Structure formats: structure tokens, C-alpha cells
N, C-alpha and C positions, 0 to 999 in steps of 0.2 A: 743437358748442355755438354758438348764436347769440350775438352780442355783447350782447344784452339779457338773457341768462340768467346767473344766478349759480350757480357751481359749488359743490357741497357735498360735504365728506368727513365721514363718520360714523366716529368713533373709538369702538370698542366694539360691534362688529356681529356678535356670536355668534348662533347660531340661537335659543337660548332667552333672549331679551334684550329689554328695553324698546325698544331701537332698532328691532328688527324688528317689534315690535308697534305702535309709534306713530310713531317718527321717519321711518323710510324710507317707510311708506305716506303720511305727510304730505308729505314732500318730493316724492315722485313724483306726487302728486295736484295739486300747485300749478303753475300756469303761471308761468314766469319763474325756476324753480329746476330744477337738474339734478343728480342724484346722480352724482358723478364717481368717487369712490373710497370704499372702506370699509377700516377698519383693525381688525385683530383681534390676538390675543396671540401666535399661533404661525403658522408657514407652513401647517400642516395646517388650522387653522381659517380661514385666509385663503382657501385653495383651496375649502373648503366654502362660504364666504360669496360668493365670486366666482360659483360655480355657482348658488347660490340667488338672488342678486340680479342676475346677469348684468351685472356691473360690475367694473372693476378692483379688486383687493383686495391688501392687503399687511399684513405684521406690523411694518413699519418706519415709525414716525411721520414721520421726516424726508422720506420719499417724498412725503407730502402737504404738508408744510410748505414744501417747495421747488417745489411744482407751481403754476405761474402760473394754471392753469385752475381751481384751488380758491380760492374767495373766502371761504367760510364753513367753519369747523371746528366740528362738533357733537361735544361731549364727553359720552359716555353710559356711561363705565366706572364702576367702583366709586368711591365718594366719596373714599377716601384718595388716589386717583391724580388727582383733578380738578386740584389746584393745579399740579402739574408740567406737565400737558398744556396747561392754559389759559395758563400763563406762556409756554410754548414757542410756542403759537399766536399770542398777542398780540405777542411779540417778533418773530415771522415776518411780522407785518403783516396777519394774518387777522382777519376778523370772527369772533365766537365766539357759539355757543349752547351753554351749559353746563347740564347737568341740575342740578336742585336736589337736595341742598344744594350750594351753590357750593364749600364747603370743609368741613374737619372742625371748625373753630372760628372765633371772631371775628377773632383776629389774622391767621390765614391768609387769611380773606376780605377783611380790610382791606388786606392786602398786594396782593392781586390787584386790588382796586378802585383803589388808587393807581397800579398799573401800567396799568390801563385808562385812567385819567385822563391818562396821559402819551401816549396815542395818540388824540387827539380826532377824528381822521379815520376811526376805526373804531368799529363798533357791537358791543358786548359785552353779551349778555343771559343771564339765568338762566331755567331751565325751570319758571317758575311759571305754567304755562299756564292754571290755573283762573281767573285773572282775565279771560281771554278768553271764558269761558262766556257765551253769549248770554242765558241766563236770569239769570245774576249781573249782567250789565251792565244788563239791563232792570230788575232789582230795584233797583239803585243809582239809576237814573233815576227810578223810581217813588217811591222813598223820598225823594229830593231834591225831588220835586214835591209832597210832602206827602200821598201816598196813604194813609198810616196816621197822619197827624198828626205830632206830635213823638215820636221814639223815646224809650222809657223804659228798658226792660230787654230782655235777650235770653238765649236758651238755645241752646247749640250742642252737638251730639253727633255723634261719628264712631265707629262700631262696625265692627270687623273680627274674623274668627275666626282670624287668623294665629298667635296664641299657643296655639291649641288643636288645630289641624289639622296633620297631617304635612306637611312642606315638603320640596322637593327637596334632596338632600344638598349640592349645590353652592351652596345658599343658606345653609348653616350659619354662614357668617361673620357673618351678621346678628345672631347672638346676642351679639356682643361690642360693648360700649359704644363702644370706640375706633374702630369702623368708621363711626360717626356716621350710621347708617341705621336708625333705630328709630321707635317710635310718635311721639316728640316731634319729631325732626328731619324726618322724611318727612311723616307724616300731619297732625300739628299744624302743621308749617311750611306746607304747601300750603293747608290750610284757613284758618289765621290770615291768610295773605296775601289770600285771597279775602275774608275778613271785613273786612280793612283797607281794601279797595277800596270797601266799602259804608259803613263807619262811621268810617274814618280811623285815626290812630295810637292805639295801646293803651298803657295803663299796667297793670302787674301788681300786684294787691292781695294775692293769696295763691296758693299752688300746692302740689300734692303730686304725687309721681312715684314709682312703685313697680313691682315685678315680682310680679304675682299668681300667675304660673306660672313658677317659676325654672328651667324646663327647656325646651330647644328640641327638639321632636320632628321627626325627619327620616323620609323615606319608606323608609329601610332598617330602621326599627323602633327605632333608637337614640334615647336621651334624653340630650341633651348639656347640660352646665351653661351657663347664660347669666347675663350681668351687665347686659344692656341692659334698660331699662324696657319694660313692656308696657301700662302705664296712666299717664295724666296727667290731672289735674284742675286747673283754674285759675279764679281769679276775676279778671276783667279789667275795666278801666274805659276806655271810649271817650268821653272828653269828657262824662262824666256818665251815659252809657249803660252800665250794669253788665251784664256778660256772664258767665254761668256756663258753662264749657266742659269737656267730657269727651272724651278720646280713648282708645280701648281696643282692644287686640288680643285681648281675651278676650270679645268679643261673640258672639252666636249666629249672626250672618251679617253681610254688608256692609250698612251703612245710614248715611245722613247726614241730619241734620235741623238746620235753623237756624230758630228762631222769634224774630221781633223784635216786641215789644209796643209799641204807640204809643197816643197819646191818642185816636186815631180808629179803631183796629183792630189787626189782627195780620197780619204778613207771614210766610209760611212757604216756605222752600226745602227740598226734600228729594230724596233719590235712594236707589236700592237698590244703589249702588256708590260708589266713592270720588268725592267731589265734583269733583275736578280732571279726572276723565275725561269729564264732560259728562252729558248726558241728565238734567237736573234737572227738577223740577216746581216751578212758582212759583204760589203761591196767596195771596189776600188775603181776610181775613174782616173785614167792617166792624164797627165797634163796635155791640154789642147784637144782632148777627145770628149765626145758626148756619150760614148759607150761605157757602160759599167761592167766590170768583171766581177762576177759573184764568186766569192771564195768560200769553199766548204771547210769545215773544221779539219785540222790535221788528224790523221788516224792513229798517230803514235803518242797522243797525249795520255799521261797517267791518270788513273782514277776515273775511267770512263763510267758514266752513269748507267745502271741497269734499267732505269725508268725511261719511258718514252720522252722524246724531246719536248713535247707539249705538256708534260706533267709538271705541276707546280713544285714538286719535290725533286726535279731532275738534278739541279745543282746541289741541293741539300744532300743527296745520296753521294755525290762526289766528295763533298766536304766530310761526310762520315767515313768514306773510304780512306781519305788522307789521314783523318784522325786515328783510325784503326791501325794504319801503317806506322804512324809515329809512335803509337803505344807499343807495338810489337817490335819495332826495329830501332827506336830511339830517334828517328828522323823521318821526314816526308819528302817525296820527290818534288812536290810543289810547296812553296812557302805557305805556312798555315796562318790564318788570321788569329794569332794568339792574343793574350790580353794586352801585350805591349802595343800591338797594332790597334787594338780597340781604344786604348788611351790616346794614341796619336790622332785617331779619327774624332774622338770626343773633343780633343783640344782644337782641332780644325773647326768643328761645328761651333765651339764656344767662341772662337775668334769671329766667325761669321755673325753670330748673335750679337757680340759686343760691337762690331762694326755697324750692324744694322741699327742697334739701339742708340748709338752715338751719332749717327748720320743726321745732317740738318734736314 
């Protein structure tokens, strides 16, 4: 490894895993980063990971925490294990990229944020990669430039069929609310962070959260009881811009749509997949017109992804590029989703939960 390269260890590198879908392709595609090690749960899975990725693999976290060639620890395991691994990595003096959600609740996230603040020479970020979408960043700039005038109201919708289709048996743990990986924490979390980069901080006016399908269907044919929500609806206020938001695991297919209505037109972001993955479409319809102008991403945006636009790791690569820049220079050209950002998002989701639980 050259002295200019930053070594990365990915914790949670099983074969059927988000790390293999997005993180490892992003790391290996970027100049200046080198995948040094992967960490799995067992010696057997470590051997398989080493063969697949052609890199050193271990099931012992201390092996990477003690490795001076590892600069960045990427935490991609299940959410309940995030806190212990992130705490160990920060204590070991490593930079950290932790998948979203950062923690299972606000107090746990706040504790990690305080620990992060005690290591000012290290960079710790959360995997809210959607904010690096070139279409989203172009939309934010166009909105700030007055392309649709003054924003008035907005409608946000994220549909996925995850609550209706059979899922792999090893994903059955997602049916438990305590796992903190459901429609609110994952899909609303990612999307509301993206919306916040466009409209700013949100205030919750009303919310509802429920399970429309109280069973979790797995590919073995079993129907398992679930207590995690599969639908969320919220009324949000962004400094006077009222947003009606719906997040559903009982949609007919994957789709995303954000429409922002302004005094001079309508801006629309849409996708046929989860919005944080990338490949969005950005359109503007001027006031009084039926013709939509398709806006392409600006070509001067920092941290352009080396991965194709349709790759699930497209935005993840941009997030890693920004992290590497911050490590090398002490700052990034695009605001990073650091642990303070994560706590604020955890707090917003907690307010939505409380409002939903106390609603008549």
C-alpha cells in the first residue's frame, strides 16, 4: 500500500450482504483507498470472504483494530451491533464509516457522538449516502437559485413491496421492532435526510405508524409474527413548507417520488428504486405549463462517483470519497453526515414515533 492510500477494513462482509453489494465495490473503485481486510462472524465465513474478495479476512475484530495499515473501519453489521463496534473503532483511533442507522435509539447515538467529539483528529460518518446523489445536489442548487420560486408545499412517497413478498429466512430478524431496521428507521431515515439537505430542518406536525400486514413471509413458506411497522405517514413542516410524507413496505413495487410545489412551478425527483441508491430523475414544470424540463446533474459537483449511475454503491462511493478528503485535508467540500447529523435524524424519527404512539 502506498503512503497516500487509506486502508479500509469492512466489518460485516458476508456473501449476501450490503457490504458486498455497495461498500466493497465502492472502496475498490476509488483511487486512494485500499481494501485491507474484511471481518465476518465465523472462521468459516471469513474463509469464504477471503476467497471471494481476495483479501485478508478474519472473524476477530481486534485483528483489524490493532492493524496500523487499517485507517478506516466500515461497520456494516446488523444495527444492534453498531454501537459496540463503533465504540471499539473510535477508541482504537480509527476513522469510521458506520451504516445507517447509527444506533438503536437516541441515547445510544448520543453516546457515540460524544465519544466521537472526544477524538477531534478523526472523522466519523454515518452511511446516509443519499445526500451525495448528484440529482439531489443539483435539485438543492436549483431550488436555492429560485428555479420554482418560493417553495410552498411538497409530497413525498416511498413504496416498497418488502412487506408482501417472501424474503430470505436469514432476514427474518427484521420483523422485530427492537432490531431498529424497519420502514421508519431505514427508508424514512434515508429519505428524510435527503429531503433535509434540500429544505432544511423539519418539525413534526402529525404522524401515524402501523403494520398493515402483521406477518413476515419468508422464502421457506413460513409466516412469522412481526411487531415492526410496515407503514408510516407524517405531516412535516420545513420552515413553512408543509410536506405530506408516506413510507410503505406494502406498495406494489419499488418507487420514489418527491414533488415540491413553488410559486413559479413544480420540481419532481423520482426513481424506480430506493432513492438513496441513486439513478434519480429530476424534472421541473414551469407555472402554467404542462411541459417538463429534465435537468441533468451538474458536471462540477465534487466527489463524482466512479461507479455506474445504476450501481447500488454509486452514492456510497461518493460518500467514501468525501470521507477520504476530510481525512487528508481536515475538511470536505460537501457537508458530511457525521455523528451529529445522525443524532439529529435519530431525534426526528423518535418524535415521529412518539407522535404516532400518542395519536388517538
